[in-house]
Backbone as a printed PyTorch tensor [residue, N CA C, xyz], in Angstrom:
tensor([[[  0.6620,  -1.3040,  -0.0880],
         [ -0.2260,   0.1650,   0.1950],
         [  0.5070,   1.5500,   0.1490]],

        [[  1.7730,   0.8210,   0.9350],
         [  3.0640,   2.2060,   0.7770],
         [  3.4410,   2.4620,  -0.2060]],

        [[  4.2560,   1.0390,  -1.4440],
         [  4.4910,   1.8670,  -2.5530],
         [  3.8900,   1.8300,  -3.7480]],

        [[  2.3840,   1.7900,  -3.7900],
         [  0.9820,   2.2540,  -4.0510],
         [  1.2020,   3.8840,  -3.9890]],

        [[  0.5660,   4.5230,  -3.1570],
         [  1.2390,   5.7260,  -2.7110],
         [  1.4480,   6.5520,  -3.1720]],

        [[  3.2030,   5.8880,  -3.3180],
         [  4.0330,   7.1240,  -3.6850],
         [  4.0740,   6.5100,  -5.2330]],

        [[  3.5880,   5.7250,  -6.0020],
         [  3.2890,   5.8010,  -7.2820],
         [  2.7490,   6.5960,  -7.8450]],

        [[  1.5320,   6.6420,  -6.7280],
         [ -0.0290,   7.7210,  -6.9690],
         [  1.2040,   9.1070,  -6.6450]],

        [[  0.8570,   9.1940,  -5.6520],
         [  2.4890,  10.8660,  -5.7160],
         [  3.0060,  11.3190,  -7.5300]],

        [[  3.7370,  10.1770,  -7.2720],
         [  4.9730,  10.6910,  -8.1860],
         [  4.2830,  10.4960,  -9.6550]],

        [[  3.0900,   9.4030,  -9.6600],
         [  1.9010,   9.9590, -11.7300],
         [  1.3640,  11.2680, -11.1240]],

        [[  1.1530,  11.8170, -10.1810],
         [  0.3170,  12.8280,  -9.8720],
         [  1.4490,  14.5750, -10.1300]],

        [[  3.2490,  14.1840,  -9.5340],
         [  3.6040,  15.6520,  -9.7330],
         [  3.5060,  15.1360, -11.8570]],

        [[  3.7650,  14.4420, -12.4650],
         [  4.8520,  14.4220, -13.1600],
         [  2.9440,  14.8310, -14.1700]],

        [[  1.5540,  14.7850, -13.3960],
         [  0.6540,  14.8190, -14.1220],
         [  0.7710,  16.8270, -14.5630]],

        [[  0.6930,  17.2000, -12.7110],
         [  1.0640,  18.3310, -12.5280],
         [  1.9590,  19.6200, -13.5940]],

        [[  3.7490,  18.3860, -13.2280],
         [  4.4150,  19.1310, -14.8240],
         [  3.7980,  19.3930, -16.1240]],

        [[  3.9580,  18.1960, -16.3080],
         [  2.4000,  18.3460, -18.3590],
         [  1.9910,  19.1220, -18.1950]],

        [[  0.6060,  20.0430, -17.4880],
         [  0.2320,  20.8420, -17.0120],
         [  0.9250,  22.0050, -16.8980]],

        [[  2.0310,  22.5210, -16.5350],
         [  2.8060,  23.0660, -15.8940],
         [  3.4220,  23.2800, -18.2730]],

        [[  3.8430,  22.7700, -18.3650],
         [  4.3470,  22.7060, -19.5740],
         [  3.8910,  23.9390, -20.7610]],

        [[  2.4040,  22.5880, -20.3050],
         [  1.0210,  22.8590, -21.4470],
         [  0.9250,  24.7620, -21.7220]],

        [[  0.6010,  24.6230, -19.8850],
         [  0.0840,  26.6470, -19.9860],
         [  1.2560,  27.2710, -20.2040]],

        [[  2.1030,  27.3230, -20.4250],
         [  3.9140,  28.1960, -20.3380],
         [  4.1550,  27.6000, -21.9620]],

        [[  3.8880,  26.4850, -22.7690],
         [  3.8730,  26.9390, -23.7210],
         [  3.2440,  27.2620, -24.9850]],

        [[  1.6500,  27.5320, -23.8610],
         [  0.3010,  28.0480, -24.4740],
         [  1.0190,  29.8110, -24.2180]],

        [[  0.8580,  29.7370, -23.3100],
         [  1.0290,  31.8120, -23.0380],
         [  2.2930,  31.8320, -23.9290]],

        [[  2.8870,  30.9600, -24.1520],
         [  4.7070,  32.0060, -24.9200],
         [  4.0900,  32.3930, -26.5020]],

        [[  3.3710,  31.4650, -26.8350],
         [  2.8860,  31.6810, -28.1860],
         [  1.9240,  32.6810, -28.4690]],

        [[  0.9290,  32.7570, -27.5120],
         [ -0.0390,  33.5970, -27.5420],
         [  0.5130,  35.2110, -27.0890]],

        [[  1.3130,  35.2760, -26.3320],
         [  1.7530,  36.1910, -25.8830],
         [  2.4050,  36.9860, -26.9470]],

        [[  3.6930,  36.5590, -27.4400],
         [  4.4470,  36.2690, -28.6220],
         [  2.9660,  37.6460, -30.1190]],

        [[  2.4550,  36.1870, -30.0330],
         [  1.3830,  37.0490, -31.2640],
         [  0.4620,  38.3020, -30.9540]],

        [[  0.2130,  39.0960, -28.8850],
         [ -0.1450,  39.9040, -28.9600],
         [  0.6260,  40.5030, -28.8110]],

        [[  1.8850,  40.5280, -28.8400],
         [  3.0080,  41.5640, -28.8270],
         [  3.6270,  41.8580, -29.9360]],

        [[  2.8600,  41.6290, -31.1630],
         [  3.1250,  41.4660, -32.6410],
         [  2.3970,  42.3270, -33.2100]],

        [[  0.9990,  41.6170, -32.9640],
         [ -0.1880,  42.9820, -33.0240],
         [ -0.2820,  43.9150, -32.2920]],

        [[  0.4620,  44.1330, -31.7860],
         [  0.9160,  45.8790, -30.1220],
         [  1.9250,  46.6470, -31.0780]],

        [[  2.4000,  45.8990, -32.2090],
         [  3.0070,  46.3500, -33.4480],
         [  2.5740,  47.1630, -34.1500]],

        [[  1.6440,  45.8460, -34.7470],
         [  0.6690,  46.6810, -35.3430],
         [  0.1380,  47.6720, -35.6980]],

        [[ -0.4120,  47.3020, -33.7460],
         [ -1.2370,  48.7750, -33.4170],
         [ -2.2470,  48.0740, -33.4600]],

        [[ -3.0370,  46.5510, -33.4870],
         [ -4.0610,  46.4110, -33.7290],
         [ -4.3540,  45.7370, -32.0830]],

        [[ -5.5980,  45.6580, -32.5680],
         [ -6.8040,  45.5750, -31.6270],
         [ -6.5040,  43.3020, -31.0030]],

        [[ -6.3340,  42.8180, -30.0850],
         [ -6.1600,  41.1110, -29.7550],
         [ -7.4450,  40.7020, -30.1990]],

        [[ -8.1320,  39.0890, -30.5580],
         [ -8.7790,  39.0240, -30.0300],
         [ -9.1360,  38.1770, -29.0210]],

        [[-10.6810,  38.8070, -29.4100],
         [-10.9780,  37.7870, -27.5160],
         [-10.9520,  36.5180, -26.6610]],

        [[-10.5040,  35.8780, -27.8520],
         [-10.9370,  33.6920, -27.4450],
         [ -9.5080,  34.0750, -26.8780]],

        [[ -7.8420,  34.8540, -27.2210],
         [ -7.1170,  34.9730, -27.2290],
         [ -6.3270,  34.9480, -26.2590]],

        [[ -6.9610,  36.2790, -25.8680],
         [ -6.7270,  36.9830, -24.3090],
         [ -7.6270,  35.9760, -23.1990]],

        [[ -8.5460,  34.9430, -23.5770],
         [ -9.0900,  34.4910, -22.7510],
         [ -7.8330,  33.3190, -22.5740]],

        [[ -7.2310,  32.5460, -24.0780],
         [ -6.6480,  31.4040, -23.7910],
         [ -5.2510,  32.0420, -22.8580]],

        [[ -4.5350,  32.9090, -23.3470],
         [ -4.1150,  33.6700, -22.3460],
         [ -4.3840,  33.9430, -20.7940]],

        [[ -5.5990,  33.8390, -20.5260],
         [ -5.4250,  34.3400, -19.3580],
         [ -5.7290,  32.7260, -18.3910]],

        [[ -6.6900,  32.0990, -19.2700],
         [ -6.6120,  30.5680, -18.3150],
         [ -5.0730,  29.8120, -18.5030]],

        [[ -4.4300,  30.2530, -18.9080],
         [ -2.7840,  29.7320, -19.3560],
         [ -1.8560,  30.2680, -17.7490]],

        [[ -1.8100,  32.0770, -18.0120],
         [ -1.3680,  31.6200, -16.6050],
         [ -2.1240,  31.4270, -15.0460]],

        [[ -3.2070,  30.9360, -15.0430],
         [ -4.0670,  30.6600, -14.4340],
         [ -3.8810,  28.3580, -13.6740]],

        [[ -2.8720,  28.5860, -15.1310],
         [ -2.7140,  27.2080, -15.5690],
         [ -1.7080,  26.9670, -14.4450]],

        [[ -0.6850,  28.3910, -14.6440],
         [  1.1700,  28.2660, -14.7050],
         [  0.7980,  28.1590, -13.0070]],

        [[ -0.5660,  29.2670, -11.9920],
         [  0.2620,  29.6650, -10.8810],
         [ -0.9360,  27.8470, -10.1630]],

        [[ -1.6110,  27.4260, -11.0360],
         [ -2.1980,  26.7610, -10.1790],
         [ -1.3320,  25.2020, -10.7880]],

        [[ -0.1680,  25.4390, -11.1220],
         [  0.1010,  23.2040, -11.1400],
         [  1.5560,  24.2800, -10.3530]],

        [[  2.6270,  25.4660, -10.2330],
         [  2.6670,  25.6800,  -9.6910],
         [  2.5880,  25.3370,  -8.1540]],

        [[  1.5800,  25.7680,  -7.2320],
         [  0.9570,  25.4840,  -6.3790],
         [  0.9580,  24.8230,  -5.4000]],

        [[  0.0190,  23.8620,  -6.1020],
         [  0.0850,  22.0880,  -5.7500],
         [  0.4270,  21.1330,  -6.1090]],

        [[  1.6640,  21.3990,  -6.7770],
         [  2.8510,  20.9340,  -7.8980],
         [  3.4270,  19.8060,  -6.8680]],

        [[  3.4480,  20.6360,  -4.7420],
         [  4.7340,  20.0230,  -4.3600],
         [  3.9190,  18.6120,  -3.6800]],

        [[  4.7740,  18.1590,  -3.3390],
         [  3.6680,  16.8220,  -2.9590],
         [  3.0790,  16.2510,  -0.7670]],

        [[  2.2320,  17.5660,  -1.3990],
         [  2.3140,  16.7000,   0.6720],
         [  1.2480,  16.9800,   0.3100]],

        [[  0.0840,  16.5610,   1.2980],
         [ -0.9840,  16.1480,   1.3190],
         [ -2.2100,  16.5800,   1.4360]],

        [[ -1.5860,  18.0720,   2.3650],
         [ -3.2930,  19.2460,   1.9180],
         [ -3.2930,  19.5670,   0.2170]],

        [[ -1.5440,  19.0720,  -0.2700],
         [ -1.6480,  20.0200,  -1.4160],
         [ -2.7770,  18.8960,  -2.5160]],

        [[ -2.8270,  17.2810,  -2.3180],
         [ -3.8190,  17.2600,  -2.8490],
         [ -4.9800,  17.2720,  -2.3740]],

        [[ -4.8840,  18.0130,  -1.7500],
         [ -7.1720,  18.1440,  -1.0060],
         [ -7.3820,  19.1100,  -2.5910]],

        [[ -6.8710,  20.3220,  -3.3280],
         [ -7.4040,  20.2780,  -3.5600],
         [ -7.7980,  20.2540,  -5.2240]],

        [[ -8.1360,  19.4110,  -5.5660],
         [ -8.3520,  18.1430,  -7.1070],
         [ -9.5580,  19.1590,  -7.3210]],

        [[-10.4570,  19.5460,  -6.9260],
         [-11.7240,  19.7990,  -6.8640],
         [-11.1230,  21.5530,  -8.5350]],

        [[-10.4270,  21.3670,  -8.0390],
         [ -9.3040,  23.6500,  -8.8760],
         [ -9.4940,  22.3630,  -9.9870]],

        [[ -8.8420,  20.8950, -10.2590],
         [ -8.7860,  19.9220, -11.2540],
         [ -9.8700,  20.3950, -12.4160]],

        [[-11.3740,  20.6930, -11.6810],
         [-11.7810,  20.1070, -12.3590],
         [-12.0990,  21.8240, -13.2740]],

        [[-12.3950,  22.1240, -12.4720],
         [-12.0570,  23.9560, -12.7320],
         [-11.1870,  24.5090, -14.0080]],

        [[-10.3780,  23.6130, -13.6270],
         [ -9.3770,  24.1080, -14.7290],
         [ -9.0310,  23.3270, -16.1320]],

        [[-10.1230,  21.8530, -15.5970],
         [-10.5080,  21.4810, -17.3250],
         [-11.2140,  22.1030, -18.0690]],

        [[-12.2500,  22.3730, -17.2680],
         [-13.5310,  23.4090, -18.1750],
         [-13.0430,  24.5170, -18.3850]],

        [[-12.5100,  24.9800, -17.5940],
         [-11.4530,  26.5120, -18.4950],
         [-10.3350,  26.2240, -19.8640]],

        [[-10.1170,  24.8190, -19.8570],
         [ -8.9590,  25.1470, -20.5330],
         [ -9.5540,  24.5420, -21.9680]],

        [[-11.0490,  23.5210, -21.9180],
         [-11.8780,  22.6780, -22.8570],
         [-12.2010,  24.3450, -23.5820]],

        [[-12.9860,  25.3460, -22.5710],
         [-13.3800,  26.1230, -22.6730],
         [-12.6840,  27.1970, -23.6930]],

        [[-11.4770,  27.8060, -23.8980],
         [-10.0020,  27.7150, -23.9640],
         [ -9.6130,  26.8730, -26.1900]],

        [[ -9.7880,  25.4110, -25.4550],
         [ -9.5130,  24.8750, -27.0530],
         [-10.8090,  25.3220, -27.4500]],

        [[-12.0820,  24.8980, -27.8190],
         [-13.0920,  24.8090, -28.2260],
         [-12.2170,  26.3900, -29.0080]],

        [[-12.9310,  27.3030, -28.0210],
         [-12.8310,  28.6020, -29.2370],
         [-11.6020,  28.8960, -30.1830]],

        [[-10.1930,  28.3670, -29.1550],
         [ -9.2620,  29.0380, -30.5470],
         [ -9.1280,  27.7000, -31.9900]],

        [[-10.9260,  26.7450, -31.5530],
         [-10.6790,  25.5940, -32.3550],
         [-11.0570,  26.1500, -34.0050]],

        [[-12.6450,  26.8430, -32.8050],
         [-13.1520,  26.4550, -33.7210],
         [-13.2890,  28.5930, -34.7940]],

        [[-11.8570,  28.4300, -34.5740],
         [-11.4790,  29.7890, -35.1920],
         [-11.2140,  29.6970, -37.0800]],

        [[-10.7720,  28.6040, -36.6560],
         [-10.1170,  27.4180, -38.0370],
         [-11.0010,  26.7580, -38.1720]],

        [[-11.5730,  26.1770, -37.3350],
         [-11.9620,  24.8230, -37.8120],
         [-10.8640,  23.5570, -38.0050]],

        [[-12.1720,  23.2190, -38.7550],
         [-10.9530,  21.6460, -39.7230],
         [-10.2280,  22.4410, -40.3420]],

        [[-10.0250,  23.2790, -40.6740],
         [ -9.6330,  23.9840, -41.9570],
         [ -7.6180,  24.0970, -41.7390]],

        [[ -7.5170,  24.5530, -40.4930],
         [ -6.1690,  24.9620, -39.5180],
         [ -5.6700,  25.6110, -40.5850]],

        [[ -4.6200,  26.2860, -41.1010],
         [ -3.9260,  26.9280, -41.2600],
         [ -4.5200,  27.3820, -42.9600]],

        [[ -5.7880,  26.3470, -43.5460],
         [ -6.0500,  26.6050, -44.6030],
         [ -7.5630,  28.5080, -44.2850]],

        [[ -7.5060,  29.0390, -43.2300],
         [ -8.9140,  28.6110, -42.7230],
         [ -8.6090,  30.2390, -43.5710]],

        [[ -9.3540,  31.7040, -43.6070],
         [ -9.5620,  32.4540, -43.9470],
         [ -9.2750,  33.5450, -42.4680]],

        [[ -9.9390,  33.4580, -41.5160],
         [ -9.3470,  33.7000, -40.6910],
         [ -7.7140,  33.5830, -39.5300]],

        [[ -6.9140,  32.9940, -40.3450],
         [ -6.1620,  32.1450, -40.0770],
         [ -5.4620,  33.6540, -41.3900]],

        [[ -5.2220,  33.5310, -42.9450],
         [ -4.6470,  34.0580, -43.3000],
         [ -4.4700,  35.8220, -43.1120]],

        [[ -6.1140,  36.8150, -42.8210],
         [ -6.7080,  37.5280, -42.4370],
         [ -5.6360,  38.4450, -41.1140]],

        [[ -5.5920,  36.8230, -40.6150],
         [ -5.5150,  37.5460, -38.9820],
         [ -3.9640,  36.6930, -38.3320]],

        [[ -4.4370,  35.8460, -38.3690],
         [ -3.0230,  34.8450, -37.2590],
         [ -1.6360,  35.0240, -38.3320]],

        [[ -1.2480,  34.5920, -39.0230],
         [ -0.0350,  34.3460, -39.9760],
         [ -0.5320,  35.9450, -40.9400]],

        [[ -1.3730,  36.7010, -40.9480],
         [ -1.0460,  37.7120, -41.9310],
         [ -0.1640,  39.2440, -40.6090]],

        [[ -0.1460,  38.5480, -39.2520],
         [  0.8520,  39.2640, -38.0010],
         [  0.9190,  38.7930, -37.0110]],

        [[  1.3690,  37.6410, -37.7280],
         [  2.6380,  36.9010, -36.9660],
         [  4.0260,  36.7870, -38.0950]],

        [[  3.3640,  37.4770, -39.4260],
         [  5.0750,  37.2860, -40.0120],
         [  5.0110,  38.3200, -39.9230]],

        [[  4.0790,  39.2920, -39.6790],
         [  4.8170,  41.3360, -39.6310],
         [  4.2110,  41.4690, -41.7020]],

        [[  2.5530,  40.7340, -41.9220],
         [  2.8410,  41.0590, -42.8210],
         [  2.0930,  42.5400, -43.6370]],

        [[  1.9730,  43.2240, -42.2540],
         [  1.4170,  44.7500, -42.3140],
         [  2.5590,  45.9130, -43.1750]],

        [[  3.9440,  45.0060, -43.5310],
         [  4.5170,  46.2220, -43.3080],
         [  4.4230,  46.1310, -45.0220]],

        [[  4.1730,  44.8670, -45.5760],
         [  4.3620,  44.0390, -46.5550],
         [  3.2810,  44.5130, -47.6650]],

        [[  2.4120,  44.4660, -47.3970],
         [  1.1500,  45.1950, -48.0200],
         [ -0.4060,  45.0930, -46.9970]],

        [[ -1.3580,  45.7830, -47.5830],
         [ -3.0760,  45.5260, -46.4530],
         [ -3.4380,  43.6940, -47.0170]],

        [[ -3.9210,  44.1000, -45.9230],
         [ -4.3790,  42.1690, -45.5630],
         [ -5.5990,  42.0490, -46.9000]],

        [[ -4.6620,  40.0670, -47.0250],
         [ -5.4520,  40.0990, -48.1500],
         [ -5.0860,  40.1090, -50.2850]],

        [[ -3.9810,  41.2430, -49.6760],
         [ -2.4220,  41.6380, -50.8750],
         [ -1.1310,  40.7200, -50.9160]],

        [[ -1.6720,  40.2060, -49.5160],
         [ -0.1860,  39.7840, -49.9560],
         [  0.0310,  38.0380, -49.3930]],

        [[  1.1480,  37.1600, -49.8870],
         [  1.8720,  35.4650, -50.0650],
         [  1.1650,  35.3490, -48.4110]],

        [[  0.9260,  34.7220, -47.7610],
         [  1.3950,  33.7040, -46.1870],
         [  2.6610,  33.0860, -46.3300]],

        [[  1.6430,  32.0790, -47.0090],
         [  3.0000,  30.9790, -47.2060],
         [  2.6060,  30.4740, -45.7830]],

        [[  1.6030,  29.7210, -44.7920],
         [  2.2600,  29.3530, -43.6560],
         [  2.9740,  29.4980, -42.6000]],

        [[  3.3390,  30.7960, -43.1460],
         [  3.6230,  31.9780, -41.6560],
         [  2.3930,  31.7650, -40.2480]],

        [[  3.5030,  31.0600, -39.5070],
         [  3.0640,  30.8920, -37.8200],
         [  2.0690,  29.4940, -38.0670]],

        [[  2.1890,  29.0040, -39.5760],
         [  1.0870,  27.7450, -39.1800],
         [  1.0040,  26.2450, -37.4700]],

        [[  2.8990,  26.3570, -37.9000],
         [  2.6330,  25.3890, -36.6990],
         [  2.7030,  26.7260, -35.5860]],

        [[  3.1190,  27.4470, -35.2550],
         [  2.7250,  27.6670, -33.4720],
         [  1.3370,  27.8900, -33.7660]],

        [[  0.0390,  27.9480, -34.6850],
         [ -1.2090,  28.0220, -34.4520],
         [ -1.8290,  26.2230, -34.3320]],

        [[ -1.3660,  25.8640, -34.7340],
         [ -1.1350,  24.2320, -34.1970],
         [ -0.6780,  23.8780, -33.2080]],

        [[  0.9080,  24.9080, -32.7540],
         [  1.0360,  23.9500, -31.3920],
         [  0.2510,  24.5080, -29.7120]],

        [[ -0.0940,  26.2760, -30.6030],
         [ -1.2740,  25.9470, -29.4180],
         [ -2.6620,  25.1250, -29.3420]],

        [[ -3.0220,  25.1480, -29.8050],
         [ -4.0830,  24.4080, -30.2320],
         [ -3.9710,  22.4900, -29.4050]],

        [[ -2.9500,  21.4640, -29.7550],
         [ -2.5650,  21.5030, -29.3530],
         [ -2.0240,  21.1520, -27.8970]],

        [[ -1.7840,  22.1980, -26.7970],
         [ -0.6340,  21.7670, -26.1020],
         [ -2.9920,  22.3810, -25.5600]],

        [[ -3.6900,  23.4340, -25.6520],
         [ -4.8520,  23.4440, -24.7980],
         [ -5.1250,  22.1320, -25.0610]],

        [[ -5.1670,  20.9560, -26.0100],
         [ -6.0040,  20.3320, -25.8150],
         [ -5.0870,  19.1850, -24.4000]],

        [[ -3.6230,  19.1820, -24.4740],
         [ -2.8120,  17.8560, -24.0620],
         [ -3.1900,  18.6590, -22.4590]],

        [[ -3.9070,  19.8300, -22.4520],
         [ -3.5120,  20.9140, -21.1250],
         [ -4.7850,  19.9450, -20.3360]],

        [[ -6.2290,  20.6020, -20.8170],
         [ -7.3930,  20.3890, -20.2780],
         [ -7.9190,  18.5870, -20.2930]],

        [[ -6.3580,  17.6650, -20.4770],
         [ -6.9530,  16.0850, -20.9660],
         [ -5.9400,  16.2570, -19.7950]],

        [[ -5.3080,  16.7320, -19.0640],
         [ -3.7750,  16.8020, -18.2760],
         [ -4.8080,  16.8740, -16.4210]],

        [[ -5.5720,  17.6290, -16.9780],
         [ -6.2320,  18.4560, -15.8810],
         [ -7.1730,  17.5790, -15.3900]],

        [[ -7.9130,  16.8000, -16.0980],
         [ -9.0170,  16.0850, -15.9130],
         [ -8.2680,  14.5960, -15.5330]],

        [[ -7.3630,  14.7650, -16.0210],
         [ -6.8500,  12.4910, -15.2920],
         [ -6.0610,  13.5320, -13.5820]],

        [[ -5.4760,  13.9820, -14.1470],
         [ -5.2040,  14.6760, -12.2930],
         [ -5.9580,  15.1430, -11.6360]],

        [[ -7.3610,  15.6400, -11.4740],
         [ -8.9290,  15.4820, -10.9430],
         [ -9.3380,  13.9080, -10.5760]],

        [[ -8.9970,  13.1610, -11.2200],
         [ -9.8680,  11.8580, -11.5600],
         [ -8.8010,  11.0500, -10.3600]],

        [[ -7.7770,  11.1840, -10.7970],
         [ -6.5400,   9.9200, -10.1250],
         [ -6.5930,  11.0360,  -8.4120]],

        [[ -6.4380,  12.2350,  -7.8850],
         [ -6.1300,  13.0170,  -7.1730],
         [ -7.5970,  12.2690,  -5.8160]],

        [[ -8.6580,  13.0030,  -6.5850],
         [ -9.9230,  12.2860,  -5.9230],
         [-10.1870,  10.7740,  -5.9760]],

        [[ -9.3860,   9.8100,  -6.7050],
         [-10.0390,   7.8310,  -6.2820],
         [ -8.6650,   8.3070,  -5.1690]],

        [[ -8.0470,   8.5620,  -5.3220],
         [ -6.3820,   7.6730,  -4.5510],
         [ -6.2330,   8.5440,  -3.3640]],

        [[ -6.5340,   9.7380,  -3.4180],
         [ -6.8180,  10.4870,  -1.8860],
         [ -7.4670,  11.0800,  -1.1620]],

        [[ -8.9800,  11.2920,  -1.6310],
         [ -9.7220,  11.2530,  -1.0020],
         [-11.3530,   9.7070,  -0.8610]],

        [[-11.6410,   9.5300,  -1.7620],
         [-12.5930,   8.4970,  -2.0490],
         [-12.2730,   7.0790,  -1.2490]],

        [[-11.1760,   6.9840,  -0.9250],
         [-10.0580,   5.5620,  -1.2160],
         [-10.2420,   5.9250,   0.8900]],

        [[ -9.7270,   6.2370,   1.5160],
         [ -9.4820,   6.5410,   2.0330],
         [-11.0990,   7.0270,   3.3200]],

        [[-11.5070,   8.0480,   2.4100],
         [-13.0480,   7.5770,   3.6960],
         [-14.0200,   6.9940,   3.4580]],

        [[-13.6380,   5.6230,   1.8720],
         [-14.4030,   4.2190,   2.3020],
         [-13.8850,   3.5530,   3.7050]],

        [[-11.9730,   3.5300,   3.5480],
         [-11.9910,   2.9690,   4.4650],
         [-12.6940,   3.1110,   6.1660]],

        [[-12.1390,   4.3610,   6.0530],
         [-12.4030,   5.1240,   7.4810],
         [-14.3580,   4.5570,   7.3000]],

        [[-14.7450,   4.5670,   6.8180],
         [-16.1290,   3.9840,   6.6980],
         [-16.4360,   2.8190,   6.4870]],

        [[-15.3780,   2.1780,   6.5950],
         [-15.5470,   0.5960,   6.7990],
         [-15.0300,   0.2230,   8.2260]],

        [[-14.1210,   1.2520,   8.8950],
         [-13.8250,   0.7950,  10.3470],
         [-14.8300,   0.1640,  11.6520]],

        [[-15.7410,   1.6940,  11.5250],
         [-16.6270,   0.9470,  12.6220],
         [-16.7110,  -0.7960,  13.1670]],

        [[-17.6150,  -0.7060,  11.2810],
         [-17.7510,  -2.3150,  10.8500],
         [-17.1370,  -2.8370,  11.6000]],

        [[-16.0520,  -3.3850,  10.8640],
         [-14.8120,  -3.8050,  11.4660],
         [-14.6650,  -4.3040,  12.8100]],

        [[-14.6070,  -2.9330,  13.6460],
         [-14.9160,  -2.5890,  15.3540],
         [-16.0840,  -3.5760,  15.7180]],

        [[-17.1730,  -3.3550,  15.8160],
         [-17.9890,  -3.9600,  15.6300],
         [-18.7450,  -5.5790,  15.9770]],

        [[-18.1260,  -5.8070,  14.7810],
         [-17.5210,  -7.3720,  14.0520],
         [-16.7110,  -7.9150,  15.4000]],

        [[-15.5600,  -6.9820,  15.9260],
         [-14.5320,  -7.3260,  16.3250],
         [-15.3320,  -7.7410,  17.7880]],

        [[-15.7790,  -7.2500,  18.3930],
         [-17.1030,  -6.7200,  19.3260],
         [-17.3280,  -7.8870,  19.8700]],

        [[-18.0670,  -8.2800,  18.4350],
         [-19.4970,  -9.5150,  18.4120],
         [-18.6760, -11.0440,  18.8920]],

        [[-17.1700, -11.1050,  18.3380],
         [-16.7590, -11.8850,  17.9080],
         [-16.5200, -12.6590,  19.5590]],

        [[-15.7990, -11.7430,  20.8490],
         [-15.1450, -11.3330,  21.4860],
         [-16.1740, -11.6780,  22.4270]],

        [[-17.1920, -10.8330,  22.9200],
         [-18.7410, -11.4970,  23.3220],
         [-18.6120, -12.6220,  23.3250]],

        [[-18.9170, -13.2060,  21.9850],
         [-19.4850, -15.1090,  21.5430],
         [-18.0170, -15.6220,  23.1500]],

        [[-17.2020, -15.1710,  22.6650],
         [-15.7900, -16.0080,  22.8750],
         [-15.5530, -16.4880,  24.8100]],

        [[-16.6690, -15.3770,  24.9530],
         [-16.8420, -14.8500,  26.1510],
         [-17.8920, -15.8410,  27.2510]],

        [[-19.0920, -15.2690,  26.0770],
         [-20.2580, -16.3150,  26.5080],
         [-19.8620, -17.7260,  26.7490]],

        [[-19.2670, -18.5830,  25.0450],
         [-18.9250, -19.4290,  25.5800],
         [-18.0420, -20.1160,  26.8170]],

        [[-16.4950, -19.7170,  26.7790],
         [-15.9080, -19.8780,  27.8590],
         [-16.8900, -20.1510,  29.2330]],

        [[-17.4820, -19.1210,  29.7540],
         [-18.1490, -19.1320,  30.6070],
         [-19.2810, -20.0350,  30.9580]],

        [[-19.8390, -20.4580,  29.8860],
         [-20.4880, -21.3970,  30.1890],
         [-19.8450, -23.2780,  30.2040]],

        [[-18.0600, -23.6300,  29.4210],
         [-17.5290, -24.3600,  29.8450],
         [-17.2530, -24.3430,  31.1770]],

        [[-17.2360, -23.1640,  31.6070],
         [-16.4130, -23.2730,  32.7760],
         [-17.3540, -23.4640,  33.8840]],

        [[-18.8800, -23.0090,  33.4890],
         [-20.0890, -23.9380,  34.8960],
         [-20.2810, -24.9530,  34.4780]],

        [[-20.1300, -25.5490,  33.2630],
         [-20.1520, -26.9810,  33.4010],
         [-19.3720, -27.2280,  34.0550]],

        [[-17.9260, -27.3730,  34.0350],
         [-17.1350, -28.4580,  34.6080],
         [-17.0230, -27.8410,  35.6070]],

        [[-17.4980, -26.4760,  36.8480],
         [-17.6240, -26.5430,  37.7580],
         [-19.0280, -27.5670,  38.2050]],

        [[-19.9150, -27.7620,  37.7840],
         [-20.9500, -28.1450,  37.8500],
         [-20.4520, -29.7960,  38.2440]],

        [[-19.3220, -31.1020,  36.8580],
         [-18.5990, -32.0980,  36.9780],
         [-17.9460, -32.1720,  37.9380]],

        [[-17.6770, -31.1910,  38.6990],
         [-16.6070, -31.2440,  39.9550],
         [-17.3920, -31.8040,  41.4440]],

        [[-18.5080, -31.0400,  41.6960],
         [-19.1780, -30.8850,  42.8860],
         [-20.3290, -32.6330,  42.4060]],

        [[-20.3370, -33.1670,  41.4820],
         [-21.3110, -34.1920,  41.0240],
         [-19.8270, -35.3280,  41.7720]],

        [[-18.7390, -35.1880,  41.6390],
         [-17.8720, -35.8180,  41.8380],
         [-18.3720, -36.6610,  43.4540]],

        [[-17.7760, -36.4630,  44.4630],
         [-18.0980, -36.5070,  45.1710],
         [-19.5270, -37.1220,  46.1320]],

        [[-19.9290, -36.8180,  45.3150],
         [-21.9640, -38.0520,  45.5280],
         [-21.0610, -39.2780,  44.2120]],

        [[-21.1310, -39.0490,  43.7530],
         [-20.8990, -40.5890,  43.4200],
         [-19.9430, -42.1730,  43.9280]],

        [[-18.3410, -41.1280,  44.5600],
         [-17.9250, -41.5150,  45.1870],
         [-18.0600, -42.7680,  47.1130]],

        [[-19.7980, -41.7760,  47.5920],
         [-19.5390, -41.5270,  48.6820],
         [-21.0920, -43.1020,  48.9070]]])
């Protein structure tokens, strides 16, 4: 049981590190894009801002709850909160390009255009993007997906092995105590009966030999 608990803690820490790495990658790429559009004096897409906020919260949460202390594992409900927030961020970003990814109109006129600083070349729709920033955009989508999946796994793991199982064991202890008490009372009753029988036999011996 001790080895199993250590293994579960190790897995939980690895999940936290994965969440932290995913959030840092998403934050770095989206922050880079916001820096580029600030140079072009263009307002950032609200979905990108939301992704940045979620990534910042994910970094803070992963750092605070990464140490393998027992009290830290009690914060597992926030894993489900982060799971929902990351899932919403992923869906919002994914729907910008849909299944077209780097061939969508939004990518050509916004992400790829400002990522490659093509505003210096010409207006939107008059320059060739040639897949500029495509890898960065796919990376954002990929690690947003990984982040919500890791938070979901972490919440299930910690909630199951460090909260629900100990609570189940505690609920079983009173029953075990009652059963042990019942067995001890039965044994005492049997021993009392046997002692009474043996005393009766001893009392009857003199009458037989008189």
